[in-house]
N, C-alpha and C positions, 0 to 999 in steps of 0.2 A: 545483625541486622531482620530484618523480620520478613522467613517469605510471604511472595504475594502472594493471596487468597486462590487456588484455583491455578490450571490449568497456568505456567510462562510457558510465551516466545521469542525471543534475537529477533527482532530492528535490526532490518536485512544496512540499513542505510546507516544508525548509531555506530548498528553494533549490540545496543543497549537492550540489559534482560527486560520485558514487563507484562506484567500483567495481561492475557492471550481478549482478553476484550479493550485490554486501552488499545488494540492492533489490530490495520488494519487489512485484509489477509488480498488474498494480490493472485492472480491465475493467470497464465496465461492461451492466451484464446485465440482471433481475429480483432479485427479491426473494423472500422467503417471502409474501407475502401479495402477486404479481407485476407490484408496482411497482419501477419502477427502482430501479435501486440500485449498489452503488460495490462487486463483485465482486471476491475476494482471487485472484490464478491463479497460484499457487508454484510449478506446474510448467514458468511460460511460454508455456504453447499454447495455449492458450485464442482462439477470432477476437474476429476490431474490434483497431481501436481500443488502446490500451493505453499506462498512464502506471504513472512507475515513485514508489515511495515505500520512505523506511527504517522497517520494523518496528517504529515506536514510538508508544506514542497520541501522544507531545510533537509530531511530526509532519504525526498523523493531524489534530491543532486545531489548529494550524495550517495543514494546507489543507484545510479548514473554514475557519476564517475568512476565510479566502483566498478563498476559496468556486473555488477551484483543479481541482476537483471537476469539474467541469462544464465549462468553459475546457480544458480537458489531453482529456477523453473527447470534447466536441463533443458531450455533450447539453446540451437546456435546456428538460431541466421538470427539475423538484428532485433532486437524488438522495438515497436516504438512505445513507448509511453505517456502517448496522446489523449487515450479512453483515461488513464489513470487521475490526470494531468486535468482535464476536465472535469470530472471524477472530483477533485481536492479544495476546486477554486468554486467551482457551482458546495461543491458544501461546505466552504468555512468562509465562503459570501452566503449565504443563508445564516450560521453559525454568530457570523459578526450582529444581522444587524438584529435575529433577536436578544444575544445583548446587550447594543447600544438600546435597544426601548422599551424594555427590561432597568433599566437604566430609572 
């Protein structure tokens, strides 16, 4: 097996290792209502502890089921994943439109 080029991280949803560039970094932040939330960090520069996730709703759902966000981000309070789910939905919609228009 050939090692992936560059840094390798583990997806907190499916627990598979992948190149850092293939994963989406998430951090604990505040949602629109001021409650603790899991926020996407596509640039990978937000301060604080981060975790990595494949940018798919399947890995997001697995991470929620396993309660992986609070463990990985070391936040004991209830985290909402609404900002992350919204980010994945909008990025998936854009990707689908670009893919179908190029066919």
